[in-house]
Residue frames as qw, qx, qy, qz and C-alpha x, y, z in Angstrom:
[[0.273, 0.938, -0.144, 0.155, 39.65, -101.81, -32.59],
 [0.380, -0.741, 0.553, -0.034, 42.39, -102.66, -30.10],
 [0.844, -0.029, 0.527, 0.098, 42.61, -106.23, -31.45],
 [0.687, 0.679, 0.157, 0.203, 43.16, -104.99, -34.99],
 [0.043, 0.933, -0.323, 0.152, 45.78, -102.49, -33.83],
 [0.578, -0.551, 0.601, -0.012, 47.69, -105.11, -31.83],
 [0.855, 0.234, 0.442, 0.134, 47.49, -107.58, -34.70],
 [0.505, 0.843, -0.024, 0.185, 48.85, -104.93, -37.07],
 [0.188, -0.849, 0.480, -0.112, 51.72, -104.10, -34.73],
 [0.768, -0.265, 0.583, 0.034, 52.51, -107.82, -34.38],
 [0.802, 0.494, 0.289, 0.169, 52.55, -108.35, -38.14],
 [0.290, 0.914, -0.206, 0.197, 54.81, -105.33, -38.65],
 [0.442, -0.708, 0.545, -0.076, 57.17, -106.50, -35.87],
 [0.852, -0.001, 0.511, 0.111, 57.43, -109.97, -37.43],
 [0.663, 0.713, 0.118, 0.193, 58.12, -108.47, -40.86],
 [0.032, 0.915, -0.365, 0.166, 60.88, -106.24, -39.48],
 [0.650, -0.491, 0.580, -0.016, 62.42, -109.17, -37.59],
 [0.859, 0.248, 0.420, 0.156, 62.44, -111.33, -40.71],
 [0.502, 0.838, -0.017, 0.212, 63.93, -108.57, -42.84],
 [0.080, -0.871, 0.433, -0.217, 66.72, -107.93, -40.34],
 [0.961, -0.234, 0.141, 0.050, 67.83, -111.55, -39.76],
 [0.777, 0.420, -0.075, 0.464, 70.90, -111.10, -41.99],
 [0.082, 0.769, -0.247, 0.584, 71.95, -107.93, -40.18],
 [0.647, -0.624, 0.258, -0.354, 71.46, -109.41, -36.73],
 [0.969, -0.168, 0.176, 0.033, 72.99, -112.86, -37.21],
 [0.794, 0.389, -0.043, 0.464, 76.05, -112.10, -39.35],
 [0.500, -0.573, -0.029, 0.649, 79.08, -110.40, -37.92],
 [0.061, -0.407, 0.262, 0.873, 79.28, -107.00, -39.63],
 [0.318, 0.461, 0.805, 0.197, 76.09, -107.92, -41.45],
 [0.124, 0.328, -0.082, -0.933, 74.58, -105.39, -43.83],
 [0.639, 0.535, 0.434, -0.343, 71.51, -105.14, -45.99],
 [0.528, 0.124, 0.593, 0.596, 72.11, -105.99, -49.63],
 [0.119, 0.364, -0.146, -0.912, 71.73, -103.15, -52.06],
 [0.518, 0.494, 0.686, -0.131, 68.49, -103.25, -54.04],
 [0.242, 0.760, -0.165, -0.580, 69.68, -100.78, -56.65],
 [0.865, 0.490, 0.081, -0.066, 69.87, -101.93, -60.26],
 [0.365, 0.801, -0.462, 0.113, 73.50, -100.86, -60.64],
 [0.295, -0.535, 0.751, -0.250, 74.56, -103.33, -57.91],
 [0.872, 0.095, 0.400, -0.267, 72.83, -106.36, -59.45],
 [0.263, -0.422, 0.753, 0.430, 75.35, -108.59, -61.28],
 [0.465, 0.351, 0.803, 0.125, 72.67, -110.48, -63.23],
 [0.330, 0.876, 0.303, -0.180, 71.17, -107.30, -64.65],
 [0.092, -0.785, 0.435, 0.432, 74.66, -106.00, -65.51],
 [0.396, -0.152, 0.835, 0.350, 75.35, -109.19, -67.45],
 [0.396, 0.593, 0.696, 0.090, 72.14, -108.62, -69.43],
 [0.286, 0.258, 0.243, 0.890, 73.12, -105.02, -70.20],
 [0.277, -0.795, -0.450, -0.299, 70.37, -103.52, -68.05],
 [0.413, -0.065, -0.392, 0.820, 71.31, -100.53, -65.92],
 [0.052, -0.573, -0.494, 0.652, 69.84, -97.59, -64.08],
 [0.328, 0.793, 0.476, 0.192, 67.49, -95.28, -65.96],
 [0.152, -0.942, 0.085, 0.286, 69.51, -92.29, -64.81],
 [0.449, -0.416, 0.608, 0.506, 72.63, -93.77, -66.43],
 [0.468, 0.420, 0.697, 0.344, 70.66, -94.61, -69.57],
 [0.145, 0.947, 0.283, -0.048, 69.37, -91.05, -69.74],
 [0.290, -0.802, 0.324, 0.409, 72.90, -89.68, -69.28],
 [0.510, -0.094, 0.703, 0.487, 74.16, -91.92, -72.10],
 [0.379, 0.664, 0.604, 0.225, 71.37, -90.84, -74.44],
 [0.015, 0.988, 0.106, -0.110, 72.01, -87.18, -73.74],
 [0.717, 0.466, -0.159, 0.493, 75.75, -87.64, -74.13],
 [0.192, -0.837, 0.248, -0.449, 76.41, -85.82, -70.88],
 [0.744, 0.037, -0.583, 0.325, 79.17, -87.29, -68.75],
 [0.063, 0.402, -0.418, 0.812, 79.00, -84.70, -65.98],
 [0.193, -0.305, -0.875, 0.324, 75.98, -86.26, -64.22],
 [0.176, 0.368, 0.288, -0.866, 73.85, -83.14, -64.59],
 [0.446, 0.581, 0.681, 0.008, 70.55, -83.13, -66.41],
 [0.292, 0.353, 0.376, 0.805, 70.14, -80.95, -69.45],
 [0.055, 0.110, 0.265, -0.956, 68.78, -77.44, -68.72],
 [0.517, -0.029, -0.294, -0.803, 65.57, -78.20, -70.61],
 [0.318, -0.107, -0.940, 0.056, 64.90, -81.42, -68.66],
 [0.551, -0.446, -0.101, -0.698, 61.47, -81.62, -67.04],
 [0.039, 0.193, -0.880, 0.432, 61.34, -83.11, -63.56]]
């Protein structure tokens, strides 16, 4: 039981270290945004966030969902 727990903690620690290399090594390093709206390739293909697509379809520019929208 202890071996499995320690192995799990080690694997998680390694994963966190690998994910944070960019933040640690670069001066003023930051994590890249994973949101669709920040991806240049998807923008060039005309793909954007589902929330923006929904807003376009509804014709609402105020950013609010329609009153009859179901969450």
